[in-house]
The first five atom37 places (N, CA, C, CB, O) and aatype in JSON, in Angstrom:
{
  "aatype": [12, 9, 6, 10, 12, 17, 14, 3, 11, 1, 10, 2, 14, 2, 0, 1, 19, 8, 1, 12, 6, 10, 0, 1, 19, 11, 11, 16, 0, 1, 8, 0, 0, 17, 7, 12, 16, 12, 0, 16, 11, 7, 19, 0, 14, 16, 3, 11, 19, 1, 10, 16, 13, 8, 0, 14, 3, 15, 1, 8, 1, 3, 0, 3, 2, 12, 10, 0, 15, 12, 11, 15, 0, 10, 3, 7, 19, 13, 3, 0, 10, 3, 19, 3, 3, 11, 16, 19, 1, 6, 9, 16, 9, 19, 1, 0, 6, 14, 6, 11, 14, 2, 7, 1, 19, 19, 10, 6, 13, 19],
  "atom_mask": [
    [1, 1, 1, 1, 1],
    [1, 1, 1, 1, 1],
    [1, 1, 1, 1, 1],
    [1, 1, 1, 1, 1],
    [1, 1, 1, 1, 1],
    [1, 1, 1, 1, 1],
    [1, 1, 1, 1, 1],
    [1, 1, 1, 1, 1],
    [1, 1, 1, 1, 1],
    [1, 1, 1, 1, 1],
    [1, 1, 1, 1, 1],
    [1, 1, 1, 1, 1],
    [1, 1, 1, 1, 1],
    [1, 1, 1, 1, 1],
    [1, 1, 1, 1, 1],
    [1, 1, 1, 1, 1],
    [1, 1, 1, 1, 1],
    [1, 1, 1, 1, 1],
    [1, 1, 1, 1, 1],
    [1, 1, 1, 1, 1],
    [1, 1, 1, 1, 1],
    [1, 1, 1, 1, 1],
    [1, 1, 1, 1, 1],
    [1, 1, 1, 1, 1],
    [1, 1, 1, 1, 1],
    [1, 1, 1, 1, 1],
    [1, 1, 1, 1, 1],
    [1, 1, 1, 1, 1],
    [1, 1, 1, 1, 1],
    [1, 1, 1, 1, 1],
    [1, 1, 1, 1, 1],
    [1, 1, 1, 1, 1],
    [1, 1, 1, 1, 1],
    [1, 1, 1, 1, 1],
    [1, 1, 1, 0, 1],
    [1, 1, 1, 1, 1],
    [1, 1, 1, 1, 1],
    [1, 1, 1, 1, 1],
    [1, 1, 1, 1, 1],
    [1, 1, 1, 1, 1],
    [1, 1, 1, 1, 1],
    [1, 1, 1, 0, 1],
    [1, 1, 1, 1, 1],
    [1, 1, 1, 1, 1],
    [1, 1, 1, 1, 1],
    [1, 1, 1, 1, 1],
    [1, 1, 1, 1, 1],
    [1, 1, 1, 1, 1],
    [1, 1, 1, 1, 1],
    [1, 1, 1, 1, 1],
    [1, 1, 1, 1, 1],
    [1, 1, 1, 1, 1],
    [1, 1, 1, 1, 1],
    [1, 1, 1, 1, 1],
    [1, 1, 1, 1, 1],
    [1, 1, 1, 1, 1],
    [1, 1, 1, 1, 1],
    [1, 1, 1, 1, 1],
    [1, 1, 1, 1, 1],
    [1, 1, 1, 1, 1],
    [1, 1, 1, 1, 1],
    [1, 1, 1, 1, 1],
    [1, 1, 1, 1, 1],
    [1, 1, 1, 1, 1],
    [1, 1, 1, 1, 1],
    [1, 1, 1, 1, 1],
    [1, 1, 1, 1, 1],
    [1, 1, 1, 1, 1],
    [1, 1, 1, 1, 1],
    [1, 1, 1, 1, 1],
    [1, 1, 1, 1, 1],
    [1, 1, 1, 1, 1],
    [1, 1, 1, 1, 1],
    [1, 1, 1, 1, 1],
    [1, 1, 1, 1, 1],
    [1, 1, 1, 0, 1],
    [1, 1, 1, 1, 1],
    [1, 1, 1, 1, 1],
    [1, 1, 1, 1, 1],
    [1, 1, 1, 1, 1],
    [1, 1, 1, 1, 1],
    [1, 1, 1, 1, 1],
    [1, 1, 1, 1, 1],
    [1, 1, 1, 1, 1],
    [1, 1, 1, 1, 1],
    [1, 1, 1, 1, 1],
    [1, 1, 1, 1, 1],
    [1, 1, 1, 1, 1],
    [1, 1, 1, 1, 1],
    [1, 1, 1, 1, 1],
    [1, 1, 1, 1, 1],
    [1, 1, 1, 1, 1],
    [1, 1, 1, 1, 1],
    [1, 1, 1, 1, 1],
    [1, 1, 1, 1, 1],
    [1, 1, 1, 1, 1],
    [1, 1, 1, 1, 1],
    [1, 1, 1, 1, 1],
    [1, 1, 1, 1, 1],
    [1, 1, 1, 1, 1],
    [1, 1, 1, 1, 1],
    [1, 1, 1, 1, 1],
    [1, 1, 1, 0, 1],
    [1, 1, 1, 1, 1],
    [1, 1, 1, 1, 1],
    [1, 1, 1, 1, 1],
    [1, 1, 1, 1, 1],
    [1, 1, 1, 1, 1],
    [1, 1, 1, 1, 1],
    [1, 1, 1, 1, 1]
  ],
  "atom_positions": [
    [[1.18, -10.69, 7.94], [1.29, -10.33, 6.91], [0.08, -10.0, 5.95], [2.02, -11.1, 6.57], [-0.98, -10.62, 5.96]],
    [[0.36, -9.04, 5.21], [-1.46, -8.61, 4.66], [-0.87, -8.44, 3.04], [-2.47, -6.54, 5.56], [0.13, -7.78, 2.77]],
    [[-1.32, -8.83, 2.5], [-1.22, -8.86, 1.03], [-2.24, -7.94, 0.39], [-1.42, -10.28, 0.52], [-3.43, -8.24, 0.42]],
    [[-1.7, -6.56, -0.35], [-2.44, -5.76, -1.0], [-2.34, -5.92, -2.5], [-2.14, -4.53, -0.59], [-1.64, -6.67, -3.17]],
    [[-3.35, -4.9, -2.88], [-3.07, -4.81, -4.78], [-1.84, -4.25, -5.07], [-4.19, -3.74, -5.73], [-1.36, -3.91, -3.99]],
    [[-1.1, -3.99, -5.97], [-0.41, -3.16, -6.75], [-1.56, -2.14, -6.86], [0.19, -3.81, -8.11], [-2.7, -2.29, -7.3]],
    [[-0.58, -0.43, -6.04], [-1.37, 0.52, -6.05], [-1.71, 1.02, -7.54], [-0.8, 1.48, -5.21], [-0.9, 0.8, -8.44]],
    [[-2.88, 1.67, -7.81], [-3.35, 2.08, -9.27], [-2.43, 3.48, -9.83], [-5.16, 2.5, -9.2], [-2.0, 4.32, -9.04]],
    [[-2.26, 3.53, -11.11], [-1.45, 4.55, -11.31], [-1.53, 5.9, -11.16], [-1.19, 4.45, -12.19], [-0.69, 6.79, -11.05]],
    [[-2.96, 5.84, -11.2], [-3.14, 7.24, -11.15], [-3.07, 7.83, -9.35], [-4.73, 7.52, -11.97], [-3.56, 8.85, -8.89]],
    [[-2.45, 6.99, -8.8], [-2.31, 7.58, -7.32], [-0.88, 8.11, -6.76], [-2.72, 6.44, -6.33], [-0.47, 8.59, -5.71]],
    [[-0.25, 7.69, -8.3], [1.53, 8.2, -8.21], [1.26, 9.48, -8.29], [2.79, 7.72, -9.53], [0.37, 10.01, -8.97]],
    [[2.41, 10.21, -7.25], [2.42, 11.45, -7.09], [2.44, 12.51, -8.53], [3.54, 11.56, -6.22], [1.87, 13.6, -8.58]],
    [[3.19, 11.92, -9.58], [3.44, 12.5, -10.78], [2.22, 12.32, -11.47], [4.6, 11.95, -11.49], [1.95, 13.34, -12.11]],
    [[1.26, 11.32, -11.61], [0.39, 11.17, -11.94], [-0.37, 12.94, -12.55], [-0.1, 10.29, -10.84], [0.03, 14.0, -12.06]],
    [[-1.35, 12.88, -13.54], [-2.03, 14.24, -13.72], [-3.45, 13.74, -13.57], [-1.72, 15.08, -15.23], [-3.95, 13.31, -14.61]],
    [[-4.27, 13.72, -12.41], [-5.74, 13.27, -12.46], [-6.6, 14.27, -12.08], [-6.04, 12.11, -11.61], [-6.19, 15.08, -11.25]],
    [[-7.69, 14.37, -12.51], [-8.43, 15.26, -12.07], [-8.88, 14.95, -10.45], [-9.53, 15.34, -13.05], [-8.86, 13.84, -9.91]],
    [[-9.29, 16.21, -9.86], [-9.4, 15.49, -8.52], [-10.59, 14.85, -7.85], [-9.05, 16.3, -7.65], [-10.6, 14.52, -6.67]],
    [[-11.25, 14.75, -8.4], [-12.2, 13.64, -8.13], [-12.72, 12.61, -8.88], [-13.11, 14.07, -7.8], [-13.74, 11.94, -8.72]],
    [[-11.71, 12.58, -9.88], [-11.15, 10.87, -10.13], [-10.14, 10.87, -9.13], [-10.37, 10.38, -11.82], [-10.56, 9.97, -8.4]],
    [[-9.6, 11.08, -8.86], [-8.28, 11.15, -7.76], [-8.84, 10.61, -6.65], [-7.61, 12.71, -7.35], [-8.43, 9.55, -6.18]],
    [[-10.06, 11.45, -5.99], [-10.47, 11.19, -4.64], [-11.45, 9.76, -4.85], [-11.33, 12.63, -3.95], [-11.79, 9.22, -3.8]],
    [[-11.86, 9.19, -5.97], [-12.64, 7.98, -6.05], [-11.66, 6.52, -6.19], [-13.65, 8.19, -7.38], [-11.96, 5.33, -6.05]],
    [[-10.26, 7.25, -6.54], [-9.43, 5.97, -6.61], [-9.01, 5.68, -5.59], [-8.42, 5.9, -7.37], [-9.01, 4.52, -5.2]],
    [[-8.39, 7.0, -4.67], [-7.95, 7.08, -3.32], [-9.43, 6.11, -2.13], [-7.72, 9.13, -3.01], [-9.23, 5.31, -1.22]],
    [[-10.56, 6.56, -2.58], [-11.2, 6.03, -1.89], [-11.33, 4.24, -1.87], [-12.2, 6.73, -2.13], [-11.17, 3.45, -0.94]],
    [[-11.59, 4.09, -2.98], [-11.55, 2.47, -3.68], [-10.1, 1.69, -3.1], [-11.46, 2.57, -5.75], [-10.09, 0.53, -2.67]],
    [[-9.06, 2.45, -3.2], [-7.94, 1.57, -3.0], [-7.86, 1.87, -0.83], [-6.21, 2.31, -4.3], [-6.98, 1.21, -0.27]],
    [[-8.35, 2.38, -0.31], [-8.58, 2.6, 1.22], [-9.45, 1.52, 1.52], [-9.24, 4.03, 1.67], [-9.15, 0.77, 2.45]],
    [[-10.85, 1.28, 0.65], [-11.43, 0.4, 1.01], [-11.11, -1.21, 1.13], [-12.2, 0.66, 0.44], [-11.26, -1.96, 2.1]],
    [[-10.6, -1.47, -0.25], [-9.94, -2.53, -0.69], [-8.63, -2.74, 0.41], [-9.54, -2.26, -2.24], [-8.1, -3.79, 0.04]],
    [[-8.09, -2.35, 1.27], [-7.11, -2.16, 1.64], [-7.48, -2.74, 3.01], [-6.63, -0.87, 1.41], [-6.91, -3.75, 3.43]],
    [[-8.74, -1.92, 3.91], [-9.58, -2.33, 4.58], [-9.79, -4.05, 4.43], [-10.66, -1.47, 4.25], [-9.12, -4.84, 5.1]],
    [[-10.56, -4.37, 3.68], [-11.32, -5.58, 3.21], [-10.15, -6.61, 3.43], [0.0, 0.0, 0.0], [-10.25, -7.68, 4.04]],
    [[-9.0, -6.08, 2.8], [-7.78, -7.38, 2.89], [-7.47, -7.4, 4.01], [-6.41, -7.34, 2.11], [-7.47, -8.58, 4.33]],
    [[-7.14, -6.67, 5.0], [-6.68, -6.36, 6.43], [-7.47, -7.47, 7.33], [-7.09, -4.68, 6.9], [-6.91, -8.34, 8.0]],
    [[-9.44, -7.2, 7.19], [-10.3, -7.66, 7.95], [-10.27, -8.92, 7.63], [-11.46, -7.09, 7.92], [-10.81, -9.74, 8.37]],
    [[-9.58, -9.34, 6.39], [-9.72, -10.67, 5.82], [-8.48, -11.69, 6.55], [-9.55, -10.52, 4.05], [-8.63, -12.89, 6.78]],
    [[-7.56, -11.09, 6.79], [-6.34, -11.42, 7.57], [-6.43, -11.58, 9.17], [-5.37, -10.34, 7.28], [-6.57, -10.69, 10.0]],
    [[-6.33, -12.74, 9.35], [-6.81, -13.27, 10.89], [-5.03, -12.66, 11.64], [-7.26, -15.71, 10.99], [-3.93, -12.75, 11.1]],
    [[-5.39, -12.02, 13.15], [-4.16, -12.28, 13.75], [-2.59, -11.7, 13.43], [0.0, 0.0, 0.0], [-1.43, -12.11, 13.51]],
    [[-3.41, -10.33, 12.98], [-1.98, -9.31, 12.6], [-2.25, -8.47, 13.82], [-1.94, -8.24, 10.86], [-3.3, -7.98, 14.24]],
    [[-0.85, -8.42, 14.34], [-0.43, -7.72, 15.38], [0.46, -6.23, 15.31], [0.26, -8.69, 16.01], [1.69, -6.18, 15.4]],
    [[-0.25, -5.3, 15.16], [0.69, -4.02, 14.72], [1.8, -3.6, 15.55], [-0.1, -2.79, 14.63], [1.65, -3.71, 16.77]],
    [[2.68, -3.23, 15.19], [4.0, -2.99, 15.79], [4.54, -1.48, 15.24], [5.08, -4.29, 15.35], [3.96, -1.11, 14.22]],
    [[5.36, -0.74, 15.67], [6.27, 0.24, 15.16], [6.8, 0.36, 14.11], [7.06, 0.32, 15.68], [7.22, 1.43, 13.66]],
    [[6.87, -1.05, 13.38], [7.98, -1.2, 12.32], [7.03, -1.51, 11.07], [9.21, -2.51, 12.68], [6.05, -2.24, 11.26]],
    [[7.24, -1.07, 10.02], [6.66, -1.75, 8.81], [7.45, -1.86, 7.91], [5.62, -1.23, 8.27], [8.29, -1.01, 7.63]],
    [[7.24, -3.12, 7.2], [8.02, -3.21, 5.55], [6.92, -3.89, 4.88], [9.67, -4.26, 5.34], [6.18, -4.85, 5.09]],
    [[7.16, -2.79, 3.76], [6.47, -2.84, 2.44], [7.19, -3.29, 1.18], [6.0, -1.56, 2.17], [8.0, -2.63, 0.53]],
    [[6.64, -4.88, 0.84], [7.6, -5.58, -0.38], [6.87, -4.83, -1.42], [7.58, -7.47, -0.64], [5.81, -4.3, -1.11]],
    [[7.34, -4.72, -2.62], [6.89, -4.15, -3.65], [7.43, -5.52, -4.8], [7.55, -2.45, -3.78], [8.59, -5.87, -5.02]],
    [[5.97, -6.17, -5.49], [6.58, -7.15, -6.61], [5.95, -6.16, -7.71], [5.99, -9.05, -6.65], [4.79, -6.53, -7.87]],
    [[6.12, -5.49, -8.19], [5.93, -4.75, -9.33], [5.03, -5.71, -10.34], [7.39, -4.31, -9.92], [5.16, -6.91, -10.07]],
    [[4.23, -5.46, -11.33], [3.88, -6.02, -12.46], [4.28, -5.83, -13.35], [3.05, -6.0, -12.7], [3.42, -5.96, -14.22]],
    [[5.62, -5.42, -13.91], [6.47, -5.17, -14.97], [8.19, -4.68, -14.04], [5.59, -3.77, -16.05], [8.51, -4.34, -12.9]],
    [[8.75, -4.88, -15.09], [10.07, -4.46, -14.89], [11.01, -3.18, -14.7], [10.42, -4.88, -15.65], [12.2, -3.08, -14.41]],
    [[9.95, -2.18, -14.99], [10.26, -1.06, -15.44], [10.54, -0.52, -13.7], [9.02, -0.33, -16.56], [9.88, -0.94, -12.74]],
    [[12.0, 0.81, -13.59], [12.37, 1.23, -12.38], [11.31, 2.01, -12.25], [13.66, 1.81, -12.19], [10.64, 2.47, -13.18]],
    [[11.11, 2.2, -10.77], [10.15, 3.23, -9.95], [10.45, 3.72, -8.99], [9.1, 2.86, -9.55], [10.73, 2.73, -8.32]],
    [[10.68, 4.85, -8.17], [11.37, 5.75, -7.2], [10.32, 4.77, -6.31], [11.3, 7.72, -7.29], [9.16, 4.39, -6.38]],
    [[11.57, 4.6, -5.36], [11.33, 4.27, -3.71], [10.08, 5.44, -2.88], [13.15, 4.54, -2.83], [9.28, 5.1, -2.01]],
    [[10.22, 6.5, -3.32], [9.6, 7.58, -2.4], [8.01, 7.45, -3.07], [10.46, 9.35, -2.54], [7.01, 7.3, -2.37]],
    [[7.98, 7.55, -4.46], [6.59, 7.58, -5.25], [6.17, 6.02, -4.87], [6.74, 7.95, -7.19], [4.96, 6.01, -4.68]],
    [[6.64, 4.93, -4.73], [5.89, 3.72, -4.55], [5.25, 4.17, -3.06], [6.92, 2.19, -4.6], [4.02, 4.13, -2.93]],
    [[6.26, 4.7, -1.71], [5.47, 4.85, -0.8], [4.42, 5.82, -0.97], [6.14, 5.05, 0.18], [3.39, 5.63, -0.32]],
    [[4.47, 6.87, -1.75], [3.29, 7.65, -1.63], [2.05, 6.96, -2.3], [3.55, 9.02, -2.24], [0.91, 7.2, -1.9]],
    [[2.3, 6.09, -3.35], [1.25, 5.67, -3.9], [0.49, 4.56, -3.05], [1.63, 5.27, -5.17], [-0.54, 3.99, -3.38]],
    [[1.1, 4.41, -2.07], [0.16, 3.54, -0.61], [-0.44, 3.89, 0.3], [0.72, 2.85, 0.22], [-1.03, 3.1, 1.03]],
    [[-0.44, 5.27, 0.51], [-0.99, 6.2, 1.54], [-2.16, 5.6, 1.63], [-1.08, 7.74, 1.23], [-2.36, 4.85, 2.58]],
    [[-3.16, 5.81, 0.66], [-4.55, 5.39, 0.93], [-4.62, 3.8, 1.2], [-5.49, 5.81, -0.35], [-5.73, 3.6, 1.7]],
    [[-4.09, 2.88, 1.12], [-4.27, 1.46, 1.33], [-3.3, 1.42, 2.66], [-3.81, 0.41, -0.08], [-3.11, 0.33, 3.21]],
    [[-2.83, 2.32, 3.04], [-2.01, 2.33, 4.42], [-3.14, 2.41, 5.02], [-0.87, 3.49, 4.83], [-3.61, 1.39, 5.53]],
    [[-3.91, 3.83, 5.11], [-4.46, 4.59, 5.66], [-6.16, 3.0, 6.0], [-4.53, 6.33, 4.53], [-6.69, 2.62, 7.04]],
    [[-6.28, 2.8, 5.23], [-7.4, 1.56, 5.12], [-6.9, 0.46, 5.88], [0.0, 0.0, 0.0], [-7.71, 0.08, 6.73]],
    [[-5.63, -0.3, 5.85], [-4.7, -1.04, 7.0], [-5.11, -0.73, 8.19], [-3.21, -0.71, 7.02], [-5.82, -1.46, 8.89]],
    [[-4.5, 0.93, 8.65], [-4.77, 1.13, 10.1], [-6.1, 1.1, 10.47], [-4.27, 2.33, 10.56], [-6.3, 0.69, 11.62]],
    [[-7.24, 1.46, 9.72], [-8.7, 1.6, 9.42], [-9.14, 0.51, 10.29], [-9.18, 1.45, 7.8], [-9.68, 0.54, 11.4]],
    [[-8.79, -0.4, 9.59], [-9.21, -2.01, 9.9], [-8.59, -2.17, 11.26], [-8.53, -3.28, 8.71], [-9.28, -2.58, 12.2]],
    [[-7.23, -1.83, 11.43], [-6.51, -2.19, 12.78], [-6.83, -1.68, 13.78], [-5.31, -1.99, 12.86], [-6.44, -2.19, 14.83]],
    [[-7.59, -0.57, 13.82], [-8.21, 0.26, 14.82], [-6.73, 1.25, 15.6], [-9.15, -0.94, 16.04], [-6.61, 1.61, 16.77]],
    [[-5.68, 1.49, 14.29], [-4.77, 2.07, 15.18], [-4.27, 2.8, 14.75], [-4.0, 1.53, 15.69], [-4.3, 2.7, 13.53]],
    [[-3.49, 3.99, 15.25], [-3.29, 5.06, 14.09], [-1.71, 5.03, 14.05], [-3.98, 6.75, 14.44], [-0.75, 4.66, 14.74]],
    [[-2.07, 5.79, 12.54], [-1.03, 5.36, 11.83], [0.06, 6.08, 12.47], [-1.16, 5.56, 10.36], [1.01, 5.36, 12.75]],
    [[0.19, 7.31, 12.79], [1.58, 7.84, 13.4], [2.06, 7.44, 14.88], [1.51, 9.39, 13.43], [2.55, 8.25, 15.67]],
    [[1.86, 6.14, 15.16], [2.99, 4.84, 15.9], [3.36, 4.34, 15.1], [2.61, 3.69, 16.8], [3.86, 3.4, 15.73]],
    [[3.66, 4.03, 13.65], [4.68, 3.92, 13.09], [6.1, 4.85, 12.81], [4.18, 3.65, 12.28], [6.14, 5.93, 12.22]],
    [[6.99, 4.27, 13.29], [8.39, 4.85, 13.74], [9.45, 4.22, 12.02], [9.03, 3.85, 15.8], [10.37, 4.93, 11.61]],
    [[9.22, 3.35, 11.54], [10.5, 2.93, 10.61], [9.51, 2.07, 9.7], [12.0, 1.92, 11.47], [8.68, 1.27, 10.13]],
    [[9.75, 2.42, 8.23], [8.59, 2.14, 7.25], [10.2, 1.71, 6.46], [7.19, 3.68, 6.58], [10.96, 2.55, 5.96]],
    [[10.44, 0.28, 6.5], [11.28, -0.37, 4.97], [10.57, -0.31, 3.61], [11.59, -2.06, 5.07], [9.37, -0.16, 3.38]],
    [[11.41, -0.45, 2.92], [10.81, -0.37, 1.32], [11.52, -1.61, 0.47], [11.28, 1.31, 0.46], [12.7, -1.62, 0.14]],
    [[10.78, -2.42, 0.27], [11.99, -3.64, -0.31], [11.18, -3.68, -1.51], [12.27, -5.42, 0.63], [9.97, -3.89, -1.54]],
    [[12.35, -3.37, -3.03], [11.98, -4.29, -3.83], [12.24, -5.54, -4.42], [11.9, -3.89, -4.38], [13.41, -5.82, -4.69]],
    [[11.01, -6.63, -4.74], [11.24, -7.37, -4.66], [11.24, -8.16, -6.14], [10.68, -7.56, -3.71], [11.06, -7.2, -6.89]],
    [[11.35, -9.34, -6.97], [11.3, -9.71, -8.13], [9.47, -9.49, -8.53], [12.02, -11.26, -8.16], [8.55, -9.73, -7.74]],
    [[9.33, -9.02, -9.83], [7.86, -8.66, -10.1], [7.28, -9.95, -10.81], [7.68, -7.23, -11.11], [7.73, -10.87, -11.49]],
    [[6.04, -9.56, -10.3], [4.84, -10.46, -10.63], [3.99, -10.32, -11.52], [4.12, -10.59, -9.8], [2.91, -9.82, -11.23]],
    [[4.31, -10.78, -12.98], [3.38, -10.43, -13.68], [1.76, -10.85, -13.64], [3.9, -10.69, -14.67], [1.78, -11.89, -12.97]],
    [[0.87, -10.69, -13.86], [0.63, -9.45, -14.53], [0.42, -8.41, -13.82], [-0.32, -9.48, -15.29], [0.79, -7.38, -14.38]],
    [[-0.16, -8.25, -12.49], [-1.17, -7.63, -11.42], [-0.2, -7.13, -10.47], [-2.31, -8.72, -10.68], [-0.52, -6.08, -9.91]],
    [[1.13, -7.74, -10.11], [2.13, -7.24, -8.82], [0.97, -7.0, -7.72], [0.0, 0.0, 0.0], [-0.26, -6.87, -7.7]],
    [[2.2, -7.02, -6.69], [1.39, -6.94, -5.24], [2.34, -6.15, -4.45], [1.05, -8.5, -4.42], [3.49, -5.78, -4.69]],
    [[1.4, -5.96, -3.22], [3.1, -5.24, -2.31], [2.26, -6.13, -0.75], [3.4, -2.36, -2.1], [1.07, -6.32, -0.51]],
    [[3.34, -6.42, -0.1], [3.13, -7.19, 1.2], [3.23, -6.41, 2.22], [4.02, -8.25, 1.44], [4.4, -6.07, 2.42]],
    [[2.41, -5.94, 3.01], [2.76, -5.55, 4.03], [3.21, -6.05, 5.29], [2.12, -5.07, 4.12], [2.14, -6.44, 5.75]],
    [[4.14, -6.32, 6.24], [4.8, -6.9, 7.45], [5.12, -6.05, 8.5], [5.96, -7.5, 7.15], [6.04, -5.24, 8.45]],
    [[4.23, -6.24, 9.66], [4.83, -5.54, 10.71], [6.31, -6.63, 11.72], [3.3, -5.09, 11.74], [6.47, -7.76, 12.19]],
    [[6.98, -5.46, 11.59], [8.33, -6.53, 11.94], [8.79, -5.95, 13.48], [9.93, -6.32, 10.57], [9.74, -6.46, 14.07]]
  ]
}
């Protein structure tokens, strides 16, 4: 189990962000996820991933946008595990109870 930060709102595909600012936010998200993964011991990657989203509030979010917002973080996780993300065959998205004020995303290999 790897606990990741809630994705920055600028990573949402519907956000209108200057490309340079977006590149900085993506780099930060990827690096943070890499660090959180390296701090987690004993993670054995499989071809099935479950992402549990604990939003920072009760607003509705589309599942496809939540997954897209996590792309940079997922790249960082797979960088840290030294695994190609094309090995993932199934991604399950779970909406859990909100966790105020910051929210989080829990990644599990199942």
